[in-house]
N, C-alpha and C positions, 0 to 999 in steps of 0.2 A: 504494500500500500504506500502511496505517495501523497501526503497531504501538505507538502511544501515543495514546490517546483516552479520552474520558470520556462517560458518559451521566448524565442527572439526571432527577429528577422533583420537582415541587413538591407539597407537602402542606398541608393546612389545620390541621395539628397543630403544637404547639410543638416546638422543636428538642430539648428534653429528652424529650418523648414519642416523637419519631421515633428518637432515639438509644437509647432503651430497647429497641427492636426492631433497628434497623440496627446498633447497636454490640454486639450479642450474637452472637459468632461461631458459637454453637451453634444459632442460630435460622434458619439458612439454609434448611433443608428446609421451613419454614413459608411462605416467600415466593419461593424460587427453584426453579421447577418441575423442572429436571433432577435436582436433588439429593433423594434419598429419605431419607438418614440421614447424621448427622455424629457423629463421636466425637472428643473433644479430650482429649489427654493432655499436660499441660505446655503447651508452645507448639506442639505438632504437632496439626493438624486433618486427619482423614481423612474425605473426603466420598465417599459411595457414590451413584452415579447410577442412574437407573431401569433402565438396560441392564446393570447389574452392574459397570461400570467404576469404578475408584477413583482419586481424585486425592488426593495427599498434599501438604499445605501447611504452612509454618511461619509462625506469627503473629510478626511481627518488630517491630512498633511499635504502641503504643496510647496515646492521650491522651484521657481522659474529659472533661477540661475543654475541650479544643479539639474534642472529638467526632470523632475519626477513629481508624481502625486500618488497618494494612497487613499483607499477607501475601505470601509468595512460594511459587510452586509448586515442589515438590521432585521430584515424579514424577506421571505419569498423563496428561500431555498430550504426544502425540508431536511430535517435531521442535523442541520448545522448548529453547533454550539458556539463557534467563533469562526470568523473569516476576515482576512485582511488581504488586499491585493495592492500591488504597486505597478504603475506604468512609468518607465523611465526611458530616456533617450540619451545615448552616449555617442560622442563623435568617434568616427573611425577614419583611417587614412583615405578610404574611398567614398565616404559619406557619413552614414550614421547607423547605429544599431538601436532598434526599439525592443525593449524587454518588458515582459508582462509576468509578474510573479504572483502566485497564489499560495496562501497559507491558511489552513482550515483545521478545525477539530469538529468531531461529530459525536452524537449520542450513540451511533452505531459503530461497534468495534471494527467492522470490515469496510468502513467508508473509505473510498479512494477518490479524492477530488481530481487527481491527475487523470485517472481512467475516464472520468466523466467529462473533463473540460479540455484536455490537451488538444484534441483534434479541432474543436471549434475555436479555441483561442488561436491556434496556429493559422487556421483559415482566416480569422479576423485580421491578424497581423499581416498576412500575405495580401489581403484586400487593401489594407492601409498602405502597404508598400506600393501596390499597383496604382492606387490613387495618387500618391506622392510623385511617383516616377512619371505618370502620364501628365501631371501638372507641370513637371520640370520639362518634359519634352515639348509642351505647348508654349513654354515661356521664351 
């Protein structure tokens, strides 16, 4: 079981350009397929999924200079007892790396957040990369 893991994608755009999209908590529906809409009020983000389910999260940390933000899930994911995720952007020689880390605990001993989320998270980051690189090619 893996309840602390990260996925990443490398992009050919600058860290600042990547952070403009990755660092915007309201942009999630643009690049993360399961989410159809987001509403942010203060530090609370409500994400509505395509099936109508809603996840409520609290934005708990943000650093625009270091290019990362973190959020915790308050409700909407069954069996979680705690959850924290961080999205960060790091400069690389060829552009940037976008990293998404998940850490969770559950009331179920066999809960494996990585098995549940790795594929969809990777697809989301790949979609973000494609958006960023297509914008770069149009610039």
